[in-house]
Each structure stands twice: as C-alpha cells, then as structure tokens.
C-alpha positions, -999 to 999 in steps of 0.1 A, spaced: -761 432 -862 -733 452 -877 -697 445 -865 -663 457 -877 -629 441 -875 -608 459 -849 -577 456 -870 -587 466 -905 -623 480 -899 -639 457 -925 -677 458 -918 -699 427 -916 -736 423 -912 -741 392 -890 -775 376 -884 -782 378 -847 -798 343 -848 -765 328 -857 -747 341 -826 -750 317 -796 -760 333 -762 -724 331 -749 -710 349 -780 -688 337 -808 -655 344 -825 -654 358 -860 -624 356 -884 -620 385 -907 -619 375 -943 -596 404 -952 -568 403 -926 -574 369 -908 -578 385 -873 -601 366 -850 -622 387 -826 -651 380 -803 -687 391 -809 -717 390 -787 -754 392 -795 
C-alpha cells in the first residue's frame, strides 16, 4: 500500500499485513508528523 505524509508529501510503501484491522498511526521520518492510515 502506498501512503504519503499529508504535511510534506513523503511517500511510503507499507506492507498491508502490518496494518491492524482498525488502522494505525504512522510517524513521518522526515517531518515527524503523525497521521492515521487504514488498510
């Protein structure tokens, strides 16, 4: 799954199997913004 940071638009490829059914929060390595992701 491809996601991008809403603040700085850094792109990430996240393995769908690592995201729990209720979703998760991802912290951007570049700008430190935390944002929700859902599978």
